[in-house]
C-alpha positions as CSV (number, residue, x, y, z in Angstrom):
1,X,-35.6,89.8,83.5
2,X,-37.7,91.9,81.0
3,X,-41.3,91.3,81.6
4,X,-42.4,93.3,78.6
5,X,-46.2,94.0,78.6
6,X,-46.6,92.7,82.0
7,X,-44.4,95.4,83.5
8,X,-47.2,97.9,83.2
9,X,-50.4,95.6,83.7
10,X,-53.7,97.3,83.9
11,X,-56.0,95.9,86.8
12,X,-59.2,94.3,86.1
13,X,-62.3,96.7,86.0
14,X,-64.1,96.0,89.3
15,X,-67.5,96.7,89.9
16,X,-69.6,96.0,93.1
17,X,-73.3,95.5,92.5
18,X,-76.0,96.5,94.8
19,X,-76.4,93.0,96.0
20,X,-72.8,92.8,97.1
21,X,-71.5,90.6,94.1
22,X,-68.3,91.7,92.6
23,X,-67.8,91.7,88.8
24,X,-64.3,91.7,87.3
25,X,-63.5,92.1,83.6
26,X,-60.2,91.6,82.1
27,X,-60.0,92.6,78.3
28,X,-57.6,90.4,76.2
29,X,-57.8,91.9,72.7
30,X,-55.7,89.0,71.1
31,X,-58.1,86.3,72.4
32,X,-60.6,84.5,70.2
33,X,-62.8,83.3,73.2
34,X,-64.1,84.3,76.5
35,X,-63.8,82.7,80.0
36,X,-66.7,83.4,82.4
37,X,-66.1,82.4,86.0
38,X,-68.5,82.6,89.0
39,X,-66.5,82.1,92.2
40,X,-67.7,81.6,95.8
41,X,-65.6,83.0,98.6
42,X,-66.1,80.2,100.9
43,X,-64.9,76.5,100.6
44,X,-65.3,73.3,102.6
45,X,-63.6,74.6,105.7
46,X,-66.6,77.0,106.1
47,X,-69.2,74.3,106.2
48,X,-71.4,74.1,109.3
49,X,-70.6,71.3,111.9
50,X,-72.0,67.9,110.9
51,X,-72.5,69.0,107.2
52,X,-69.2,67.8,105.8
53,X,-69.2,67.7,102.0
54,X,-72.1,70.0,101.7
55,X,-70.5,72.7,99.4
56,X,-69.2,69.9,97.1
57,X,-72.5,68.4,97.0
58,X,-74.2,71.7,96.2
59,X,-71.6,72.1,93.3
60,X,-73.0,68.8,91.9
61,X,-76.6,69.7,92.4
62,X,-76.7,72.9,90.6
63,X,-76.1,70.9,87.4
64,X,-79.1,68.7,88.1
65,X,-81.8,71.1,86.8
66,X,-83.2,74.5,87.5
67,X,-86.8,75.5,87.8
68,X,-86.6,76.4,84.0
69,X,-84.4,73.6,82.7
70,X,-83.8,70.0,83.2
71,X,-80.4,68.4,83.6
72,X,-80.5,67.3,80.0
73,X,-81.6,70.8,78.9
74,X,-78.6,72.2,80.6
75,X,-76.2,69.8,78.9
76,X,-77.8,70.4,75.4
77,X,-77.7,74.1,75.9
78,X,-73.9,74.3,76.6
79,X,-73.2,71.7,73.9
80,X,-75.3,73.5,71.5
81,X,-73.4,76.7,71.7
82,X,-69.9,74.8,71.7
83,X,-69.2,76.0,75.3
84,X,-67.0,73.9,77.7
85,X,-68.1,74.0,81.4
86,X,-66.4,72.9,84.5
87,X,-66.7,73.2,88.2
88,X,-64.5,72.5,91.3
89,X,-64.6,72.7,95.0
90,X,-61.6,73.6,97.2
91,X,-61.1,74.1,100.9
92,X,-61.2,77.9,100.2
93,X,-63.5,78.5,97.4
94,X,-65.7,77.0,94.8
95,X,-65.5,77.8,91.0
96,X,-67.9,77.4,88.0
97,X,-66.1,78.0,84.7
98,X,-67.6,78.3,81.0
99,X,-65.4,78.8,78.0
100,X,-67.3,80.1,75.0
101,X,-67.1,82.0,71.8
102,X,-67.9,85.7,72.1
103,X,-71.2,85.3,69.9
104,X,-72.6,82.9,72.5
105,X,-71.6,84.6,75.7
106,X,-75.2,86.0,76.4
107,X,-76.6,82.7,76.2
108,X,-73.9,81.2,78.3
109,X,-74.2,83.7,80.9
110,X,-78.0,83.4,81.3
111,X,-77.7,79.6,81.4
112,X,-75.0,79.6,84.1
113,X,-76.8,82.2,86.2
114,X,-80.1,80.1,85.8
115,X,-78.5,76.9,86.9
116,X,-76.5,78.5,89.8
117,X,-79.2,80.8,91.2
118,X,-82.4,78.7,90.6
119,X,-81.6,75.0,91.1
120,X,-84.6,72.8,91.5
121,X,-83.4,70.4,94.2
122,X,-85.6,67.6,93.0
123,X,-85.8,64.9,95.6
124,X,-85.4,62.0,93.2
125,X,-82.3,63.7,91.7
126,X,-80.9,64.3,95.1
127,X,-81.0,60.7,96.0
128,X,-79.4,59.9,92.6
129,X,-76.6,62.3,93.2
130,X,-76.0,60.9,96.6
131,X,-75.2,57.7,94.9
132,X,-72.9,59.4,92.5
133,X,-70.9,61.4,95.4
134,X,-70.8,58.3,97.6
135,X,-69.3,56.4,94.6
136,X,-66.8,59.4,94.3
137,X,-65.8,59.0,98.0
138,X,-65.2,55.2,97.5
139,X,-63.1,56.0,94.4
140,X,-61.1,58.4,96.5
141,X,-60.6,55.7,99.1
142,X,-59.2,53.4,96.3
143,X,-56.7,55.9,95.4
144,X,-53.6,55.4,97.6
145,X,-52.4,59.0,97.3
146,X,-55.8,60.5,98.1
147,X,-56.4,58.2,101.1
148,X,-53.0,59.1,102.5
149,X,-53.3,62.8,101.8
150,X,-56.6,62.9,103.7
151,X,-54.9,61.3,106.7
152,X,-51.9,63.3,106.5
153,X,-53.7,66.6,106.4
154,X,-56.2,65.6,109.1
155,X,-53.3,64.7,111.6
156,X,-51.4,67.9,110.7
157,X,-54.3,70.4,110.7
158,X,-55.8,68.7,113.9
159,X,-59.0,70.5,115.0
160,X,-58.8,73.2,112.4
161,X,-61.8,72.8,109.9
162,X,-59.1,72.6,106.9
163,X,-58.5,69.0,108.1
164,X,-61.9,67.8,106.8
165,X,-61.9,66.0,103.5
166,X,-63.7,68.0,100.6
167,X,-66.0,65.1,99.8
168,X,-67.5,64.6,103.2
169,X,-68.5,61.1,104.4
170,X,-71.2,58.6,103.4
171,X,-73.1,59.6,106.5
172,X,-73.2,63.3,106.0
173,X,-73.9,63.1,102.1
174,X,-76.8,60.7,102.8
175,X,-78.2,63.2,105.4
176,X,-78.7,65.9,102.9
177,X,-82.3,66.7,101.9
178,X,-84.1,69.3,99.7
179,X,-85.1,71.7,102.6
180,X,-81.6,71.9,104.0
181,X,-80.1,72.2,100.6
182,X,-82.3,75.1,99.7
183,X,-81.6,76.7,103.0
184,X,-77.9,76.4,102.5
185,X,-77.8,77.3,98.9
186,X,-79.5,80.6,99.7
187,X,-77.1,81.3,102.3
188,X,-73.9,80.3,100.4
189,X,-74.9,81.3,96.7
190,X,-75.5,85.0,97.8
191,X,-74.4,88.3,96.6
192,X,-71.6,89.1,99.0
193,X,-70.2,85.6,98.6
194,X,-69.9,85.8,94.8
195,X,-67.2,86.9,92.5
196,X,-67.9,87.0,88.7
197,X,-64.8,87.2,86.6
198,X,-64.7,87.5,82.8
199,X,-61.6,87.6,80.7
200,X,-61.1,87.5,76.8
201,X,-62.4,89.4,73.8
202,X,-65.0,91.4,75.6
203,X,-67.5,94.0,74.6
204,X,-69.9,96.1,76.5
205,X,-72.9,93.7,75.8
206,X,-71.2,91.0,77.7
207,X,-70.8,93.2,80.8
208,X,-74.5,94.3,80.4
209,X,-75.4,90.5,80.2
210,X,-73.5,89.8,83.6
211,X,-75.3,92.7,85.3
212,X,-78.7,91.4,84.1
213,X,-78.0,87.8,84.9
214,X,-76.2,88.2,88.4
215,X,-77.7,91.6,89.5
216,X,-80.0,92.3,92.5
217,X,-83.2,91.1,90.5
218,X,-81.7,87.7,90.1
219,X,-79.3,87.3,93.1
220,X,-80.2,88.3,96.6
221,X,-77.8,90.0,98.9
222,X,-78.0,87.2,101.5
223,X,-75.4,87.1,104.4
224,X,-71.8,88.4,104.2
225,X,-68.9,86.1,103.0
226,X,-67.1,84.3,105.8
227,X,-63.8,86.0,105.6
228,X,-62.6,89.5,104.7
229,X,-58.9,89.5,103.3
230,X,-56.5,91.3,105.6
231,X,-52.8,92.4,105.6
232,X,-50.1,90.1,104.0
233,X,-48.7,89.4,107.5
234,X,-52.1,89.0,109.3
235,X,-51.4,86.8,112.3
236,X,-53.3,83.6,112.8
237,X,-53.4,82.8,116.6
238,X,-55.0,79.4,116.0
239,X,-51.8,78.0,114.4
240,X,-50.4,77.3,118.0
241,X,-53.5,75.4,118.9
242,X,-53.4,73.3,115.7
243,X,-49.6,72.6,116.1
244,X,-50.3,71.4,119.7
245,X,-53.0,69.1,118.5
246,X,-50.9,67.7,115.6
247,X,-47.6,67.4,117.4
248,X,-48.5,66.5,121.0
249,X,-48.4,62.9,120.1
250,X,-46.2,60.6,117.8
251,X,-45.0,62.3,114.6
252,X,-45.8,59.2,112.5
253,X,-48.6,57.6,111.0
254,X,-48.4,54.2,109.1
255,X,-51.4,52.9,107.3
256,X,-50.7,49.2,106.4
257,X,-52.1,48.1,103.0
258,X,-51.2,45.4,100.5
259,X,-50.0,47.7,97.8
260,X,-47.2,47.5,95.4
261,X,-45.7,50.7,96.4
262,X,-45.3,52.7,99.6
263,X,-46.8,56.2,99.4
264,X,-45.5,58.7,101.7
265,X,-45.8,62.3,102.9
266,X,-43.1,64.0,105.1
267,X,-44.1,67.5,106.2
268,X,-45.0,70.1,108.6
269,X,-47.4,73.1,109.2
270,X,-46.6,75.9,107.0
271,X,-48.2,79.5,106.4
272,X,-51.4,81.0,105.1
273,X,-51.3,82.7,101.7
274,X,-51.2,86.3,103.2
275,X,-48.2,85.4,105.5
276,X,-44.8,87.3,105.1
277,X,-43.1,84.0,104.5
278,X,-45.3,82.9,101.7
279,X,-42.9,83.6,98.8
280,X,-39.7,82.6,100.5
281,X,-41.3,79.5,101.7
282,X,-42.5,78.9,98.0
283,X,-39.0,79.4,96.8
284,X,-37.5,77.1,99.4
285,X,-40.0,74.4,98.5
286,X,-38.9,74.6,94.9
287,X,-35.2,74.5,95.8
288,X,-35.9,71.3,97.8
289,X,-38.2,69.5,95.5
290,X,-39.6,71.5,92.6
291,X,-37.5,71.5,89.5
292,X,-35.4,68.8,87.9
293,X,-32.3,70.4,89.5
294,X,-33.8,70.4,93.0
295,X,-32.0,68.9,95.9
296,X,-34.4,66.0,96.8
297,X,-35.2,65.1,93.2
298,X,-31.6,65.0,92.4
299,X,-30.5,63.0,95.5
300,X,-33.5,60.6,95.8
301,X,-34.2,59.9,92.1
302,X,-31.2,60.8,89.9
303,X,-28.3,59.7,92.2
304,X,-29.9,56.8,94.1
305,X,-32.9,55.8,92.0
306,X,-35.1,55.3,95.0
307,X,-38.3,56.5,93.5
308,X,-40.1,57.4,90.3
309,X,-42.3,60.1,91.8
310,X,-41.0,62.5,94.5
311,X,-41.8,66.2,94.8
312,X,-42.2,69.0,97.3
313,X,-45.3,71.2,97.7
314,X,-47.0,73.8,99.8
315,X,-50.7,74.0,100.7
316,X,-51.6,77.6,101.8
317,X,-55.0,78.4,103.0
318,X,-56.9,81.4,104.4
319,X,-55.6,80.8,107.8
320,X,-53.1,78.0,107.9
321,X,-50.9,75.8,105.5
322,X,-48.6,73.0,105.3
323,X,-45.4,71.9,103.5
324,X,-44.8,68.4,102.4
325,X,-42.4,66.0,100.6
326,X,-44.5,63.5,98.8
327,X,-44.4,60.5,96.3
328,X,-44.0,56.7,96.3
329,X,-41.3,54.2,96.3
330,X,-40.7,50.4,96.7
331,X,-41.2,49.1,100.1
332,X,-37.6,48.0,100.4
333,X,-36.4,51.4,99.6
334,X,-38.7,53.3,101.9
335,X,-36.4,53.5,104.9
336,X,-33.4,54.7,102.9
337,X,-35.6,57.3,101.1
338,X,-37.0,58.8,104.5
339,X,-33.4,58.9,105.8
340,X,-32.2,60.7,102.6
341,X,-35.0,63.4,102.7
342,X,-34.3,64.2,106.3
343,X,-30.5,64.3,105.4
344,X,-31.1,66.8,102.6
345,X,-33.1,69.1,105.1
346,X,-30.3,68.8,107.6
347,X,-27.6,69.6,105.0
348,X,-29.6,72.6,104.0
349,X,-29.9,73.8,107.6
350,X,-26.2,73.1,108.1
351,X,-24.8,74.6,104.8
352,X,-27.4,77.1,103.6
353,X,-28.2,77.8,99.9
354,X,-25.8,79.0,97.3
355,X,-26.1,82.2,95.4
356,X,-26.5,80.0,92.2
357,X,-29.3,78.2,93.7
358,X,-31.1,81.3,94.9
359,X,-30.7,83.0,91.4
360,X,-31.8,79.9,89.5
361,X,-35.0,79.5,91.6
362,X,-35.7,83.3,91.4
363,X,-35.8,82.7,87.5
364,X,-37.8,79.7,87.9
365,X,-40.5,81.3,90.2
366,X,-40.7,84.6,88.1
367,X,-41.1,82.4,84.9
368,X,-43.9,80.4,86.4
369,X,-45.6,83.5,87.4
370,X,-45.6,84.8,83.9
371,X,-46.4,81.3,82.2
372,X,-49.4,81.1,84.5
373,X,-51.0,84.2,82.9
374,X,-51.2,82.9,79.4
375,X,-54.7,82.3,78.3
376,X,-58.1,83.7,79.1
377,X,-59.1,81.0,81.7
378,X,-55.9,81.7,83.6
379,X,-56.4,85.5,83.5
380,X,-60.0,85.1,84.6
381,X,-59.0,82.7,87.6
382,X,-56.2,85.1,88.5
383,X,-58.5,88.0,88.8
384,X,-60.9,86.1,91.0
385,X,-58.4,84.5,93.3
386,X,-56.7,87.9,93.9
387,X,-60.1,89.3,94.9
388,X,-60.9,86.4,97.0
389,X,-57.5,85.9,98.7
390,X,-56.2,89.5,98.9
391,X,-59.2,92.0,98.2
392,X,-57.1,93.6,95.5
393,X,-55.3,92.9,92.2
394,X,-51.7,91.8,92.4
395,X,-49.6,92.9,89.4
396,X,-47.0,90.5,88.3
397,X,-44.5,93.3,88.8
398,X,-45.1,93.5,92.5
399,X,-44.9,89.7,92.7
400,X,-41.5,89.6,90.7
401,X,-40.3,92.5,93.1
402,X,-41.0,90.4,96.1
403,X,-39.3,87.3,94.6
404,X,-36.2,89.4,93.9
405,X,-36.1,90.8,97.5
406,X,-35.9,87.2,99.0
407,X,-32.4,86.8,100.4
408,X,-30.6,83.8,101.8
409,X,-31.5,84.9,105.3
410,X,-35.2,84.7,104.4
411,X,-34.7,81.2,103.0
412,X,-32.8,79.9,106.0
413,X,-35.4,81.2,108.5
414,X,-38.1,79.2,106.6
415,X,-35.9,76.3,106.6
416,X,-35.5,76.3,110.4
417,X,-39.1,77.1,111.0
418,X,-40.7,74.5,108.7
419,X,-38.2,71.9,107.7
420,X,-36.3,71.0,111.0
421,X,-35.9,67.1,110.5
422,X,-36.9,66.3,114.1
423,X,-40.2,68.2,113.9
424,X,-41.5,66.6,110.7
425,X,-44.7,64.3,110.5
426,X,-44.5,61.3,108.4
427,X,-47.4,59.4,107.0
428,X,-46.9,56.2,105.0
429,X,-49.5,54.1,103.0
430,X,-48.6,50.5,101.8
431,X,-46.7,47.5,103.0
432,X,-45.1,49.4,105.8
433,X,-43.9,46.2,107.5
434,X,-41.6,45.4,104.6
């Protein structure tokens, strides 16, 4: 596969400010816009005990006015310069993303820094946002997939903090007050915990704007980030503890509900994103239930018509991960579907993968790597995630070489470790008695 310009990628320009914040700049000369991202190195798995949902709530509250601007002022400013702004919270990190034309970058950078670093935490707005987030929690509970996934993840991860839902609970969200939010904001939105990534049609003035708005005068050093990236094969001793908690009892969870469909997840603990099995496990997941030609998609949907939606996925966190086959089916087809998924895993363990399957999935994974780099937002996000996850830039050529190095022995080792049918945990939500 000829990677063309990606074969000789230049890494982002990396600078560490006096306050510990990292600035990454990725020039994309052909771009007509700029993507500015501010990323926090911690996520919901790093929340203090008893404060589940805190980081997601802080993500909401920084939009609710600063000492300088009201909520409406912030909205009008970004709309007035034609910028799009988005934010998200995961278990590993938090991101705030602005896409803007180059001529409006300085205004966007100043406004983003103001709302992130100087939130007002008005008591009345805290109460209003608690209503909003509690409504979001109820909405997630009304979603069969979300409710099932929360239960599935909680059972597999056991006592590990990654088992907690991102949104928190009504009780924890209602407990948040202004003094606590200010204290936790100062700790979390600190220099060592922040990565500012910029990609697109850049000039030196943009770099100077980021230095000004996120430098030591605006952003204190604070405490260090919760985790420092290690080697790709760094061990995680707590996996054994999590496995014991998750698997010492029944390997099944049925949530009875009067739905039209049965929603299911069938999976096991996997690996963290620095583990040596990360790439072969990702390839194996794709072979099983990734593309249209994958084994489970062909067997369950194309040959027997048991489900419209079925797929395999991996969740790889800082310390632990999981693998799952998920989807939905009619209640009367659930038993046969579960049998078929397990039989496909057993067939893989008994017969291995063909050289054609391995070659096809190498091509798929490599193509996905390159496709994911198109666009300034993806380039900005990739630079930030590499910094947060690995502490360094990972060029596409290195990842492609790792994919090419995966052999059938690597695939089979992962199959035996993570997809043995007798070790799988199954969670179902729906009319399970049907």
